[in-house]
CHARMM internal coordinates of N, CA and C (Angstrom, degrees):
IC EDIT
DIST 1 N 1 CA 1.4448
DIST 1 CA 1 C 1.5286
ANGL 1 N 1 CA 1 C 109.16
DIST 1 C 2 N 1.3252
ANGL 1 CA 1 C 2 N 116.07
DIHE 1 N 1 CA 1 C 2 N 134.80
DIST 2 N 2 CA 1.4533
ANGL 1 C 2 N 2 CA 121.14
DIHE 1 CA 1 C 2 N 2 CA 177.91
DIST 2 CA 2 C 1.5205
ANGL 2 N 2 CA 2 C 110.06
DIHE 1 C 2 N 2 CA 2 C -72.08
DIST 2 C 3 N 1.3153
ANGL 2 CA 2 C 3 N 115.50
DIHE 2 N 2 CA 2 C 3 N 145.75
DIST 3 N 3 CA 1.4532
ANGL 2 C 3 N 3 CA 119.11
DIHE 2 CA 2 C 3 N 3 CA 172.77
DIST 3 CA 3 C 1.5167
ANGL 3 N 3 CA 3 C 108.24
DIHE 2 C 3 N 3 CA 3 C -93.66
DIST 3 C 4 N 1.3067
ANGL 3 CA 3 C 4 N 115.52
DIHE 3 N 3 CA 3 C 4 N 145.52
DIST 4 N 4 CA 1.4523
ANGL 3 C 4 N 4 CA 120.44
DIHE 3 CA 3 C 4 N 4 CA -178.24
DIST 4 CA 4 C 1.5248
ANGL 4 N 4 CA 4 C 110.14
DIHE 3 C 4 N 4 CA 4 C -78.83
DIST 4 C 5 N 1.3093
ANGL 4 CA 4 C 5 N 115.50
DIHE 4 N 4 CA 4 C 5 N 148.66
DIST 5 N 5 CA 1.4591
ANGL 4 C 5 N 5 CA 120.78
DIHE 4 CA 4 C 5 N 5 CA 175.55
DIST 5 CA 5 C 1.5268
ANGL 5 N 5 CA 5 C 109.38
DIHE 4 C 5 N 5 CA 5 C -69.01
DIST 5 C 6 N 1.3046
ANGL 5 CA 5 C 6 N 115.37
DIHE 5 N 5 CA 5 C 6 N 164.79
DIST 6 N 6 CA 1.4620
ANGL 5 C 6 N 6 CA 120.46
DIHE 5 CA 5 C 6 N 6 CA 178.62
DIST 6 CA 6 C 1.5246
ANGL 6 N 6 CA 6 C 110.68
DIHE 5 C 6 N 6 CA 6 C -60.23
DIST 6 C 7 N 1.3127
ANGL 6 CA 6 C 7 N 117.53
DIHE 6 N 6 CA 6 C 7 N -41.59
DIST 7 N 7 CA 1.4633
ANGL 6 C 7 N 7 CA 120.23
DIHE 6 CA 6 C 7 N 7 CA -179.42
DIST 7 CA 7 C 1.5295
ANGL 7 N 7 CA 7 C 111.09
DIHE 6 C 7 N 7 CA 7 C -66.61
DIST 7 C 8 N 1.3274
ANGL 7 CA 7 C 8 N 118.10
DIHE 7 N 7 CA 7 C 8 N -37.41
DIST 8 N 8 CA 1.4607
ANGL 7 C 8 N 8 CA 120.79
DIHE 7 CA 7 C 8 N 8 CA 177.31
DIST 8 CA 8 C 1.5258
ANGL 8 N 8 CA 8 C 110.55
DIHE 7 C 8 N 8 CA 8 C -65.84
DIST 8 C 9 N 1.3264
ANGL 8 CA 8 C 9 N 116.80
DIHE 8 N 8 CA 8 C 9 N -37.32
DIST 9 N 9 CA 1.4635
ANGL 8 C 9 N 9 CA 120.48
DIHE 8 CA 8 C 9 N 9 CA 177.15
DIST 9 CA 9 C 1.5236
ANGL 9 N 9 CA 9 C 110.75
DIHE 8 C 9 N 9 CA 9 C -65.73
DIST 9 C 10 N 1.3334
ANGL 9 CA 9 C 10 N 116.98
DIHE 9 N 9 CA 9 C 10 N -37.39
DIST 10 N 10 CA 1.4631
ANGL 9 C 10 N 10 CA 120.45
DIHE 9 CA 9 C 10 N 10 CA 177.88
DIST 10 CA 10 C 1.5299
ANGL 10 N 10 CA 10 C 110.78
DIHE 9 C 10 N 10 CA 10 C -65.14
DIST 10 C 11 N 1.3249
ANGL 10 CA 10 C 11 N 116.58
DIHE 10 N 10 CA 10 C 11 N -41.31
DIST 11 N 11 CA 1.4624
ANGL 10 C 11 N 11 CA 120.74
DIHE 10 CA 10 C 11 N 11 CA 177.27
DIST 11 CA 11 C 1.5265
ANGL 11 N 11 CA 11 C 109.57
DIHE 10 C 11 N 11 CA 11 C -61.68
DIST 11 C 12 N 1.3280
ANGL 11 CA 11 C 12 N 116.94
DIHE 11 N 11 CA 11 C 12 N -44.53
DIST 12 N 12 CA 1.4671
ANGL 11 C 12 N 12 CA 120.92
DIHE 11 CA 11 C 12 N 12 CA 178.66
DIST 12 CA 12 C 1.5224
ANGL 12 N 12 CA 12 C 110.74
DIHE 11 C 12 N 12 CA 12 C -59.45
DIST 12 C 13 N 1.3206
ANGL 12 CA 12 C 13 N 116.55
DIHE 12 N 12 CA 12 C 13 N -42.50
DIST 13 N 13 CA 1.4647
ANGL 12 C 13 N 13 CA 121.01
DIHE 12 CA 12 C 13 N 13 CA 179.81
DIST 13 CA 13 C 1.5266
ANGL 13 N 13 CA 13 C 110.87
DIHE 12 C 13 N 13 CA 13 C -65.06
DIST 13 C 14 N 1.3313
ANGL 13 CA 13 C 14 N 116.92
DIHE 13 N 13 CA 13 C 14 N -40.48
DIST 14 N 14 CA 1.4687
ANGL 13 C 14 N 14 CA 120.51
DIHE 13 CA 13 C 14 N 14 CA 179.44
DIST 14 CA 14 C 1.5225
ANGL 14 N 14 CA 14 C 111.64
DIHE 13 C 14 N 14 CA 14 C -66.63
DIST 14 C 15 N 1.3241
ANGL 14 CA 14 C 15 N 117.11
DIHE 14 N 14 CA 14 C 15 N -36.88
DIST 15 N 15 CA 1.4698
ANGL 14 C 15 N 15 CA 120.29
DIHE 14 CA 14 C 15 N 15 CA 176.39
DIST 15 CA 15 C 1.5262
ANGL 15 N 15 CA 15 C 109.00
DIHE 14 C 15 N 15 CA 15 C -62.20
DIST 15 C 16 N 1.3176
ANGL 15 CA 15 C 16 N 116.78
DIHE 15 N 15 CA 15 C 16 N -47.85
DIST 16 N 16 CA 1.4650
ANGL 15 C 16 N 16 CA 120.29
DIHE 15 CA 15 C 16 N 16 CA -179.96
DIST 16 CA 16 C 1.5297
ANGL 16 N 16 CA 16 C 111.09
DIHE 15 C 16 N 16 CA 16 C -63.21
DIST 16 C 17 N 1.3219
ANGL 16 CA 16 C 17 N 116.67
DIHE 16 N 16 CA 16 C 17 N -43.98
DIST 17 N 17 CA 1.4646
ANGL 16 C 17 N 17 CA 119.98
DIHE 16 CA 16 C 17 N 17 CA 179.27
DIST 17 CA 17 C 1.5231
ANGL 17 N 17 CA 17 C 111.48
DIHE 16 C 17 N 17 CA 17 C -60.48
DIST 17 C 18 N 1.3181
ANGL 17 CA 17 C 18 N 117.06
DIHE 17 N 17 CA 17 C 18 N -43.11
DIST 18 N 18 CA 1.4691
ANGL 17 C 18 N 18 CA 120.60
DIHE 17 CA 17 C 18 N 18 CA 179.11
DIST 18 CA 18 C 1.5198
ANGL 18 N 18 CA 18 C 110.33
DIHE 17 C 18 N 18 CA 18 C -62.48
DIST 18 C 19 N 1.3305
ANGL 18 CA 18 C 19 N 116.80
DIHE 18 N 18 CA 18 C 19 N -44.50
DIST 19 N 19 CA 1.4685
ANGL 18 C 19 N 19 CA 120.42
DIHE 18 CA 18 C 19 N 19 CA -179.39
DIST 19 CA 19 C 1.5168
ANGL 19 N 19 CA 19 C 110.71
DIHE 18 C 19 N 19 CA 19 C -62.07
DIST 19 C 20 N 1.3267
ANGL 19 CA 19 C 20 N 117.34
DIHE 19 N 19 CA 19 C 20 N -46.06
DIST 20 N 20 CA 1.4680
ANGL 19 C 20 N 20 CA 119.94
DIHE 19 CA 19 C 20 N 20 CA -177.74
DIST 20 CA 20 C 1.5251
ANGL 20 N 20 CA 20 C 110.90
DIHE 19 C 20 N 20 CA 20 C -70.37
DIST 20 C 21 N 1.3327
ANGL 20 CA 20 C 21 N 118.15
DIHE 20 N 20 CA 20 C 21 N -33.85
DIST 21 N 21 CA 1.4669
ANGL 20 C 21 N 21 CA 120.78
DIHE 20 CA 20 C 21 N 21 CA 175.59
DIST 21 CA 21 C 1.5252
ANGL 21 N 21 CA 21 C 110.78
DIHE 20 C 21 N 21 CA 21 C -61.83
DIST 21 C 22 N 1.3157
ANGL 21 CA 21 C 22 N 115.73
DIHE 21 N 21 CA 21 C 22 N -39.00
DIST 22 N 22 CA 1.4621
ANGL 21 C 22 N 22 CA 119.96
DIHE 21 CA 21 C 22 N 22 CA 177.94
DIST 22 CA 22 C 1.5244
ANGL 22 N 22 CA 22 C 112.25
DIHE 21 C 22 N 22 CA 22 C -75.03
DIST 22 C 23 N 1.3263
ANGL 22 CA 22 C 23 N 116.46
DIHE 22 N 22 CA 22 C 23 N -17.16
DIST 23 N 23 CA 1.4540
ANGL 22 C 23 N 23 CA 120.65
DIHE 22 CA 22 C 23 N 23 CA 179.86
DIST 23 CA 23 C 1.5182
ANGL 23 N 23 CA 23 C 113.64
DIHE 22 C 23 N 23 CA 23 C 73.59
DIST 23 C 24 N 1.3261
ANGL 23 CA 23 C 24 N 116.04
DIHE 23 N 23 CA 23 C 24 N 32.17
DIST 24 N 24 CA 1.4645
ANGL 23 C 24 N 24 CA 119.88
DIHE 23 CA 23 C 24 N 24 CA 179.08
DIST 24 CA 24 C 1.5271
ANGL 24 N 24 CA 24 C 110.27
DIHE 23 C 24 N 24 CA 24 C -110.42
DIST 24 C 25 N 1.2858
ANGL 24 CA 24 C 25 N 115.04
DIHE 24 N 24 CA 24 C 25 N 154.74
DIST 25 N 25 CA 1.4632
ANGL 24 C 25 N 25 CA 120.77
DIHE 24 CA 24 C 25 N 25 CA -178.26
DIST 25 CA 25 C 1.5229
ANGL 25 N 25 CA 25 C 111.04
DIHE 24 C 25 N 25 CA 25 C -82.56
DIST 25 C 26 N 1.3171
ANGL 25 CA 25 C 26 N 114.31
DIHE 25 N 25 CA 25 C 26 N 163.41
DIST 26 N 26 CA 1.4617
ANGL 25 C 26 N 26 CA 119.78
DIHE 25 CA 25 C 26 N 26 CA 174.25
DIST 26 CA 26 C 1.5224
ANGL 26 N 26 CA 26 C 109.63
DIHE 25 C 26 N 26 CA 26 C -60.63
DIST 26 C 27 N 1.3134
ANGL 26 CA 26 C 27 N 116.75
DIHE 26 N 26 CA 26 C 27 N -37.89
DIST 27 N 27 CA 1.4669
ANGL 26 C 27 N 27 CA 120.71
DIHE 26 CA 26 C 27 N 27 CA -179.68
DIST 27 CA 27 C 1.5229
ANGL 27 N 27 CA 27 C 111.05
DIHE 26 C 27 N 27 CA 27 C -63.06
DIST 27 C 28 N 1.3311
ANGL 27 CA 27 C 28 N 117.28
DIHE 27 N 27 CA 27 C 28 N -41.68
DIST 28 N 28 CA 1.4635
ANGL 27 C 28 N 28 CA 120.53
DIHE 27 CA 27 C 28 N 28 CA 179.55
DIST 28 CA 28 C 1.5251
ANGL 28 N 28 CA 28 C 111.05
DIHE 27 C 28 N 28 CA 28 C -63.48
DIST 28 C 29 N 1.3265
ANGL 28 CA 28 C 29 N 116.87
DIHE 28 N 28 CA 28 C 29 N -42.82
DIST 29 N 29 CA 1.4644
ANGL 28 C 29 N 29 CA 120.69
DIHE 28 CA 28 C 29 N 29 CA 178.18
DIST 29 CA 29 C 1.5234
ANGL 29 N 29 CA 29 C 109.73
DIHE 28 C 29 N 29 CA 29 C -65.68
DIST 29 C 30 N 1.3135
ANGL 29 CA 29 C 30 N 116.20
DIHE 29 N 29 CA 29 C 30 N -44.19
DIST 30 N 30 CA 1.4651
ANGL 29 C 30 N 30 CA 120.65
DIHE 29 CA 29 C 30 N 30 CA 179.63
DIST 30 CA 30 C 1.5226
ANGL 30 N 30 CA 30 C 111.26
DIHE 29 C 30 N 30 CA 30 C -59.46
DIST 30 C 31 N 1.3145
ANGL 30 CA 30 C 31 N 116.74
DIHE 30 N 30 CA 30 C 31 N -46.18
DIST 31 N 31 CA 1.4663
ANGL 30 C 31 N 31 CA 120.51
DIHE 30 CA 30 C 31 N 31 CA 179.56
DIST 31 CA 31 C 1.5291
ANGL 31 N 31 CA 31 C 111.13
DIHE 30 C 31 N 31 CA 31 C -61.43
DIST 31 C 32 N 1.3257
ANGL 31 CA 31 C 32 N 116.17
DIHE 31 N 31 CA 31 C 32 N -44.49
DIST 32 N 32 CA 1.4593
ANGL 31 C 32 N 32 CA 120.21
DIHE 31 CA 31 C 32 N 32 CA -179.22
DIST 32 CA 32 C 1.5300
ANGL 32 N 32 CA 32 C 112.09
DIHE 31 C 32 N 32 CA 32 C -67.32
DIST 32 C 33 N 1.3212
ANGL 32 CA 32 C 33 N 116.82
DIHE 32 N 32 CA 32 C 33 N -31.95
DIST 33 N 33 CA 1.4632
ANGL 32 C 33 N 33 CA 121.22
DIHE 32 CA 32 C 33 N 33 CA -179.17
DIST 33 CA 33 C 1.5271
ANGL 33 N 33 CA 33 C 113.16
DIHE 32 C 33 N 33 CA 33 C -89.74
DIST 33 C 34 N 1.3239
ANGL 33 CA 33 C 34 N 116.69
DIHE 33 N 33 CA 33 C 34 N -8.92
DIST 34 N 34 CA 1.4615
ANGL 33 C 34 N 34 CA 120.15
DIHE 33 CA 33 C 34 N 34 CA 179.32
DIST 34 CA 34 C 1.5148
ANGL 34 N 34 CA 34 C 114.05
DIHE 33 C 34 N 34 CA 34 C 75.35
DIST 34 C 35 N 1.3340
ANGL 34 CA 34 C 35 N 115.73
DIHE 34 N 34 CA 34 C 35 N 32.38
DIST 35 N 35 CA 1.4636
ANGL 34 C 35 N 35 CA 120.55
DIHE 34 CA 34 C 35 N 35 CA 176.96
DIST 35 CA 35 C 1.5231
ANGL 35 N 35 CA 35 C 109.21
DIHE 34 C 35 N 35 CA 35 C -127.99
DIST 35 C 36 N 1.3092
ANGL 35 CA 35 C 36 N 115.82
DIHE 35 N 35 CA 35 C 36 N 173.40
DIST 36 N 36 CA 1.4552
ANGL 35 C 36 N 36 CA 121.90
DIHE 35 CA 35 C 36 N 36 CA 178.74
DIST 36 CA 36 C 1.5359
ANGL 36 N 36 CA 36 C 109.88
DIHE 35 C 36 N 36 CA 36 C -79.72
DIST 36 C 37 N 1.3186
ANGL 36 CA 36 C 37 N 117.19
DIHE 36 N 36 CA 36 C 37 N 148.21
DIST 37 N 37 CA 1.4594
ANGL 36 C 37 N 37 CA 121.29
DIHE 36 CA 36 C 37 N 37 CA 177.84
DIST 37 CA 37 C 1.5204
ANGL 37 N 37 CA 37 C 111.08
DIHE 36 C 37 N 37 CA 37 C -56.70
DIST 37 C 38 N 1.3212
ANGL 37 CA 37 C 38 N 116.80
DIHE 37 N 37 CA 37 C 38 N -36.98
DIST 38 N 38 CA 1.4663
ANGL 37 C 38 N 38 CA 120.48
DIHE 37 CA 37 C 38 N 38 CA 179.76
DIST 38 CA 38 C 1.5280
ANGL 38 N 38 CA 38 C 111.16
DIHE 37 C 38 N 38 CA 38 C -61.79
DIST 38 C 39 N 1.3238
ANGL 38 CA 38 C 39 N 116.63
DIHE 38 N 38 CA 38 C 39 N -31.42
DIST 39 N 39 CA 1.4586
ANGL 38 C 39 N 39 CA 120.14
DIHE 38 CA 38 C 39 N 39 CA 177.50
DIST 39 CA 39 C 1.5216
ANGL 39 N 39 CA 39 C 110.42
DIHE 38 C 39 N 39 CA 39 C -64.75
DIST 39 C 40 N 1.3236
ANGL 39 CA 39 C 40 N 117.28
DIHE 39 N 39 CA 39 C 40 N -45.23
DIST 40 N 40 CA 1.4605
ANGL 39 C 40 N 40 CA 121.18
DIHE 39 CA 39 C 40 N 40 CA 177.65
DIST 40 CA 40 C 1.5235
ANGL 40 N 40 CA 40 C 109.78
DIHE 39 C 40 N 40 CA 40 C -61.60
DIST 40 C 41 N 1.3099
ANGL 40 CA 40 C 41 N 116.81
DIHE 40 N 40 CA 40 C 41 N -43.58
DIST 41 N 41 CA 1.4598
ANGL 40 C 41 N 41 CA 121.17
DIHE 40 CA 40 C 41 N 41 CA 179.41
DIST 41 CA 41 C 1.5296
ANGL 41 N 41 CA 41 C 110.75
DIHE 40 C 41 N 41 CA 41 C -60.67
DIST 41 C 42 N 1.3041
ANGL 41 CA 41 C 42 N 116.89
DIHE 41 N 41 CA 41 C 42 N -45.86
DIST 42 N 42 CA 1.4680
ANGL 41 C 42 N 42 CA 121.24
DIHE 41 CA 41 C 42 N 42 CA -179.05
DIST 42 CA 42 C 1.5260
ANGL 42 N 42 CA 42 C 111.36
DIHE 41 C 42 N 42 CA 42 C -65.23
DIST 42 C 43 N 1.3299
ANGL 42 CA 42 C 43 N 117.05
DIHE 42 N 42 CA 42 C 43 N -37.10
DIST 43 N 43 CA 1.4664
ANGL 42 C 43 N 43 CA 120.55
DIHE 42 CA 42 C 43 N 43 CA 177.16
DIST 43 CA 43 C 1.5236
ANGL 43 N 43 CA 43 C 109.73
DIHE 42 C 43 N 43 CA 43 C -65.48
DIST 43 C 44 N 1.3262
ANGL 43 CA 43 C 44 N 116.72
DIHE 43 N 43 CA 43 C 44 N -50.67
DIST 44 N 44 CA 1.4575
ANGL 43 C 44 N 44 CA 121.11
DIHE 43 CA 43 C 44 N 44 CA -177.59
DIST 44 CA 44 C 1.5217
ANGL 44 N 44 CA 44 C 113.27
DIHE 43 C 44 N 44 CA 44 C -62.43
DIST 44 C 45 N 1.3105
ANGL 44 CA 44 C 45 N 116.65
DIHE 44 N 44 CA 44 C 45 N -29.52
DIST 45 N 45 CA 1.4586
ANGL 44 C 45 N 45 CA 120.55
DIHE 44 CA 44 C 45 N 45 CA -178.60
DIST 45 CA 45 C 1.5294
ANGL 45 N 45 CA 45 C 113.22
DIHE 44 C 45 N 45 CA 45 C -94.78
DIST 45 C 46 N 1.3165
ANGL 45 CA 45 C 46 N 116.55
DIHE 45 N 45 CA 45 C 46 N 7.51
DIST 46 N 46 CA 1.4557
ANGL 45 C 46 N 46 CA 120.65
DIHE 45 CA 45 C 46 N 46 CA 174.22
DIST 46 CA 46 C 1.5105
ANGL 46 N 46 CA 46 C 115.61
DIHE 45 C 46 N 46 CA 46 C 76.19
DIST 46 C 47 N 1.3256
ANGL 46 CA 46 C 47 N 116.92
DIHE 46 N 46 CA 46 C 47 N 22.33
DIST 47 N 47 CA 1.4578
ANGL 46 C 47 N 47 CA 120.00
DIHE 46 CA 46 C 47 N 47 CA 179.97
DIST 47 CA 47 C 1.5276
ANGL 47 N 47 CA 47 C 113.08
DIHE 46 C 47 N 47 CA 47 C -99.58
DIST 47 C 48 N 1.3457
ANGL 47 CA 47 C 48 N 115.86
DIHE 47 N 47 CA 47 C 48 N -5.66
DIST 48 N 48 CA 1.4577
ANGL 47 C 48 N 48 CA 119.97
DIHE 47 CA 47 C 48 N 48 CA -173.45
DIST 48 CA 48 C 1.5172
ANGL 48 N 48 CA 48 C 108.65
DIHE 47 C 48 N 48 CA 48 C -157.78
DIST 48 C 49 N 1.3239
ANGL 48 CA 48 C 49 N 117.03
DIHE 48 N 48 CA 48 C 49 N 136.14
DIST 49 N 49 CA 1.4620
ANGL 48 C 49 N 49 CA 122.35
DIHE 48 CA 48 C 49 N 49 CA 173.20
DIST 49 CA 49 C 1.5241
ANGL 49 N 49 CA 49 C 108.17
DIHE 48 C 49 N 49 CA 49 C -105.52
DIST 49 C 50 N 1.3186
ANGL 49 CA 49 C 50 N 117.10
DIHE 49 N 49 CA 49 C 50 N 125.51
DIST 50 N 50 CA 1.4661
ANGL 49 C 50 N 50 CA 118.47
DIHE 49 CA 49 C 50 N 50 CA -178.33
DIST 50 CA 50 C 1.5205
ANGL 50 N 50 CA 50 C 111.66
DIHE 49 C 50 N 50 CA 50 C -72.19
DIST 50 C 51 N 1.3283
ANGL 50 CA 50 C 51 N 115.80
DIHE 50 N 50 CA 50 C 51 N 153.77
DIST 51 N 51 CA 1.4576
ANGL 50 C 51 N 51 CA 118.97
DIHE 50 CA 50 C 51 N 51 CA 171.97
DIST 51 CA 51 C 1.5255
ANGL 51 N 51 CA 51 C 107.73
DIHE 50 C 51 N 51 CA 51 C -72.80
DIST 51 C 52 N 1.3132
ANGL 51 CA 51 C 52 N 117.56
DIHE 51 N 51 CA 51 C 52 N 171.38
DIST 52 N 52 CA 1.4662
ANGL 51 C 52 N 52 CA 120.91
DIHE 51 CA 51 C 52 N 52 CA -174.98
DIST 52 CA 52 C 1.5211
ANGL 52 N 52 CA 52 C 112.85
DIHE 51 C 52 N 52 CA 52 C -60.96
DIST 52 C 53 N 1.3138
ANGL 52 CA 52 C 53 N 117.33
DIHE 52 N 52 CA 52 C 53 N -42.16
DIST 53 N 53 CA 1.4580
ANGL 52 C 53 N 53 CA 120.38
DIHE 52 CA 52 C 53 N 53 CA 179.68
DIST 53 CA 53 C 1.5271
ANGL 53 N 53 CA 53 C 110.83
DIHE 52 C 53 N 53 CA 53 C -59.21
DIST 53 C 54 N 1.3104
ANGL 53 CA 53 C 54 N 116.88
DIHE 53 N 53 CA 53 C 54 N -48.18
DIST 54 N 54 CA 1.4629
ANGL 53 C 54 N 54 CA 121.28
DIHE 53 CA 53 C 54 N 54 CA 179.28
DIST 54 CA 54 C 1.5220
ANGL 54 N 54 CA 54 C 110.72
DIHE 53 C 54 N 54 CA 54 C -64.41
DIST 54 C 55 N 1.3164
ANGL 54 CA 54 C 55 N 117.24
DIHE 54 N 54 CA 54 C 55 N -41.40
DIST 55 N 55 CA 1.4616
ANGL 54 C 55 N 55 CA 121.23
DIHE 54 CA 54 C 55 N 55 CA 178.53
DIST 55 CA 55 C 1.5256
ANGL 55 N 55 CA 55 C 110.68
DIHE 54 C 55 N 55 CA 55 C -58.08
DIST 55 C 56 N 1.3315
ANGL 55 CA 55 C 56 N 117.28
DIHE 55 N 55 CA 55 C 56 N -47.41
DIST 56 N 56 CA 1.4612
ANGL 55 C 56 N 56 CA 120.60
DIHE 55 CA 55 C 56 N 56 CA -179.88
DIST 56 CA 56 C 1.5244
ANGL 56 N 56 CA 56 C 111.80
DIHE 55 C 56 N 56 CA 56 C -65.05
DIST 56 C 57 N 1.3216
ANGL 56 CA 56 C 57 N 117.37
DIHE 56 N 56 CA 56 C 57 N -37.51
DIST 57 N 57 CA 1.4708
ANGL 56 C 57 N 57 CA 119.80
DIHE 56 CA 56 C 57 N 57 CA 177.60
DIST 57 CA 57 C 1.5237
ANGL 57 N 57 CA 57 C 111.01
DIHE 56 C 57 N 57 CA 57 C -66.79
DIST 57 C 58 N 1.3310
ANGL 57 CA 57 C 58 N 117.51
DIHE 57 N 57 CA 57 C 58 N -37.62
DIST 58 N 58 CA 1.4676
ANGL 57 C 58 N 58 CA 120.62
DIHE 57 CA 57 C 58 N 58 CA 176.62
DIST 58 CA 58 C 1.5288
ANGL 58 N 58 CA 58 C 109.92
DIHE 57 C 58 N 58 CA 58 C -65.01
DIST 58 C 59 N 1.3119
ANGL 58 CA 58 C 59 N 117.10
DIHE 58 N 58 CA 58 C 59 N -42.69
DIST 59 N 59 CA 1.4691
ANGL 58 C 59 N 59 CA 120.10
DIHE 58 CA 58 C 59 N 59 CA 178.33
DIST 59 CA 59 C 1.5273
ANGL 59 N 59 CA 59 C 110.58
DIHE 58 C 59 N 59 CA 59 C -61.30
DIST 59 C 60 N 1.3155
ANGL 59 CA 59 C 60 N 116.98
DIHE 59 N 59 CA 59 C 60 N -41.95
DIST 60 N 60 CA 1.4670
ANGL 59 C 60 N 60 CA 120.51
DIHE 59 CA 59 C 60 N 60 CA 177.08
DIST 60 CA 60 C 1.5213
ANGL 60 N 60 CA 60 C 110.21
DIHE 59 C 60 N 60 CA 60 C -62.09
DIST 60 C 61 N 1.3280
ANGL 60 CA 60 C 61 N 116.76
DIHE 60 N 60 CA 60 C 61 N -44.04
DIST 61 N 61 CA 1.4607
ANGL 60 C 61 N 61 CA 121.14
DIHE 60 CA 60 C 61 N 61 CA 179.28
DIST 61 CA 61 C 1.5250
ANGL 61 N 61 CA 61 C 111.75
DIHE 60 C 61 N 61 CA 61 C -62.32
DIST 61 C 62 N 1.3337
ANGL 61 CA 61 C 62 N 116.11
DIHE 61 N 61 CA 61 C 62 N -31.84
DIST 62 N 62 CA 1.4629
ANGL 61 C 62 N 62 CA 120.92
DIHE 61 CA 61 C 62 N 62 CA -179.89
DIST 62 CA 62 C 1.5295
ANGL 62 N 62 CA 62 C 112.48
DIHE 61 C 62 N 62 CA 62 C -92.88
DIST 62 C 63 N 1.3337
ANGL 62 CA 62 C 63 N 116.87
DIHE 62 N 62 CA 62 C 63 N 3.33
DIST 63 N 63 CA 1.4596
ANGL 62 C 63 N 63 CA 123.02
DIHE 62 CA 62 C 63 N 63 CA 179.49
DIST 63 CA 63 C 1.5308
ANGL 63 N 63 CA 63 C 111.38
DIHE 62 C 63 N 63 CA 63 C 51.03
DIST 63 C 64 N 1.3237
ANGL 63 CA 63 C 64 N 114.11
DIHE 63 N 63 CA 63 C 64 N 52.26
DIST 64 N 64 CA 1.4575
ANGL 63 C 64 N 64 CA 120.80
DIHE 63 CA 63 C 64 N 64 CA -179.10
DIST 64 CA 64 C 1.5349
ANGL 64 N 64 CA 64 C 108.66
DIHE 63 C 64 N 64 CA 64 C -139.61
DIST 64 C 65 N 1.3273
ANGL 64 CA 64 C 65 N 115.29
DIHE 64 N 64 CA 64 C 65 N 144.79
DIST 65 N 65 CA 1.4635
ANGL 64 C 65 N 65 CA 119.74
DIHE 64 CA 64 C 65 N 65 CA 177.29
DIST 65 CA 65 C 1.5261
ANGL 65 N 65 CA 65 C 109.09
DIHE 64 C 65 N 65 CA 65 C -71.10
DIST 65 C 66 N 1.3152
ANGL 65 CA 65 C 66 N 117.71
DIHE 65 N 65 CA 65 C 66 N 137.85
DIST 66 N 66 CA 1.4637
ANGL 65 C 66 N 66 CA 121.25
DIHE 65 CA 65 C 66 N 66 CA 178.23
DIST 66 CA 66 C 1.5393
ANGL 66 N 66 CA 66 C 112.31
DIHE 65 C 66 N 66 CA 66 C -53.96
DIST 66 C 67 N 1.3130
ANGL 66 CA 66 C 67 N 116.68
DIHE 66 N 66 CA 66 C 67 N -37.41
DIST 67 N 67 CA 1.4726
ANGL 66 C 67 N 67 CA 120.60
DIHE 66 CA 66 C 67 N 67 CA 179.88
DIST 67 CA 67 C 1.5209
ANGL 67 N 67 CA 67 C 111.47
DIHE 66 C 67 N 67 CA 67 C -59.79
DIST 67 C 68 N 1.3280
ANGL 67 CA 67 C 68 N 116.46
DIHE 67 N 67 CA 67 C 68 N -35.30
DIST 68 N 68 CA 1.4541
ANGL 67 C 68 N 68 CA 121.02
DIHE 67 CA 67 C 68 N 68 CA 179.32
DIST 68 CA 68 C 1.5292
ANGL 68 N 68 CA 68 C 110.96
DIHE 67 C 68 N 68 CA 68 C -64.93
DIST 68 C 69 N 1.3135
ANGL 68 CA 68 C 69 N 115.79
DIHE 68 N 68 CA 68 C 69 N -41.22
DIST 69 N 69 CA 1.4690
ANGL 68 C 69 N 69 CA 120.23
DIHE 68 CA 68 C 69 N 69 CA 179.45
DIST 69 CA 69 C 1.5320
ANGL 69 N 69 CA 69 C 109.71
DIHE 68 C 69 N 69 CA 69 C -70.27
DIST 69 C 70 N 1.3184
ANGL 69 CA 69 C 70 N 117.04
DIHE 69 N 69 CA 69 C 70 N -39.43
DIST 70 N 70 CA 1.4585
ANGL 69 C 70 N 70 CA 120.02
DIHE 69 CA 69 C 70 N 70 CA -177.70
DIST 70 CA 70 C 1.5233
ANGL 70 N 70 CA 70 C 111.95
DIHE 69 C 70 N 70 CA 70 C -70.95
DIST 70 C 71 N 1.3122
ANGL 70 CA 70 C 71 N 116.34
DIHE 70 N 70 CA 70 C 71 N -45.93
DIST 71 N 71 CA 1.4655
ANGL 70 C 71 N 71 CA 118.89
DIHE 70 CA 70 C 71 N 71 CA -173.67
DIST 71 CA 71 C 1.5084
ANGL 71 N 71 CA 71 C 114.69
DIHE 70 C 71 N 71 CA 71 C -95.81
DIST 71 C 72 N 1.3066
ANGL 71 CA 71 C 72 N 116.67
DIHE 71 N 71 CA 71 C 72 N -15.75
DIST 72 N 72 CA 1.4678
ANGL 71 C 72 N 72 CA 119.84
DIHE 71 CA 71 C 72 N 72 CA 179.63
DIST 72 CA 72 C 1.4746
ANGL 72 N 72 CA 72 C 110.21
DIHE 71 C 72 N 72 CA 72 C 83.88
END
COOR INIT
IC SEED 1 N 1 CA 1 C
IC BUILD
């Protein structure tokens, strides 16, 4: 299994932080983004990096600009 880069881990952490700040579940984000809850879990825990399409859908589901997640 590949290890994620430091920047990918930061993005994963920001996604999780945004979700928890909003007080929504992984399932709610997954449903809104059109992915499986396990995908959100794997992203947040640094086991998977989403492709660009999935990343943008997650940002939309979290009502956050992609730049905010990328740059912090």
